[in-house]
C-alpha positions as CSV (number, residue, x, y, z in Angstrom):
1,M,-7.0,12.7,4.1
2,K,-7.0,9.1,5.0
3,W,-6.9,6.0,2.7
4,T,-10.7,5.7,3.0
5,D,-11.2,9.1,1.5
6,T,-11.1,7.6,-2.0
7,R,-13.2,10.3,-3.7
8,Q,-11.1,13.2,-2.2
9,I,-7.9,11.3,-3.1
10,A,-9.1,10.7,-6.7
11,I,-9.9,14.4,-7.2
12,A,-6.5,15.5,-5.8
13,L,-4.7,13.0,-8.0
14,A,-6.7,14.1,-11.1
15,D,-5.7,17.7,-10.4
16,K,-2.1,16.9,-9.7
17,H,-1.5,14.4,-12.5
18,E,-3.6,15.8,-15.3
19,D,-1.5,14.1,-18.0
20,I,-1.7,10.6,-16.5
21,D,-4.3,8.0,-17.6
22,P,-5.3,6.3,-14.4
23,R,-6.0,3.1,-16.3
24,T,-2.3,2.7,-17.0
25,I,-0.8,3.3,-13.6
26,R,1.0,0.7,-11.4
27,F,-0.2,0.4,-7.8
28,T,3.3,1.1,-6.6
29,D,3.2,4.5,-8.3
30,L,-0.4,5.1,-7.1
31,H,0.6,4.3,-3.5
32,R,3.5,6.8,-3.6
33,W,1.5,9.5,-5.3
34,V,-1.2,9.2,-2.6
35,T,1.2,9.4,0.2
36,E,2.8,12.5,-1.4
37,L,-0.5,14.4,-1.6
38,D,-0.8,17.6,0.4
39,G,-3.2,16.9,3.3
40,F,-2.6,13.2,3.3
41,S,-2.0,12.1,6.9
42,D,-2.6,8.4,7.1
43,S,0.0,5.7,7.6
44,P,1.5,4.4,4.3
45,E,1.2,0.8,5.7
46,R,-2.6,1.0,6.1
47,S,-3.3,0.7,2.3
48,G,-3.9,-2.5,0.4
49,E,-4.8,-3.7,-3.0
50,K,-8.6,-3.1,-2.4
51,I,-8.0,0.5,-1.3
52,L,-5.7,1.2,-4.2
53,E,-8.3,-0.3,-6.6
54,A,-11.0,1.9,-5.2
55,I,-8.9,5.0,-5.6
56,Q,-8.0,4.0,-9.1
57,M,-11.7,3.5,-10.0
58,A,-12.7,6.8,-8.5
59,W,-9.9,8.5,-10.4
60,I,-11.1,6.9,-13.7
61,E,-14.6,8.2,-12.9
62,E,-13.2,11.7,-12.3
63,T,-11.5,11.8,-15.6
64,E,-14.5,10.7,-17.6
């Protein structure tokens, strides 16, 4: 997975962190959790606020 695979990342995060409300996470935690996902192979430095926001929104949609 790459940073641009927001839907895949959101699904993986929802599966791995079932007890977390994605509305309450900090971007620093979100960034770390994404880079720790199995199958994530992009550079940690390639992310930014817009990408993290997109992942968070996709994660929120996954949990609803």
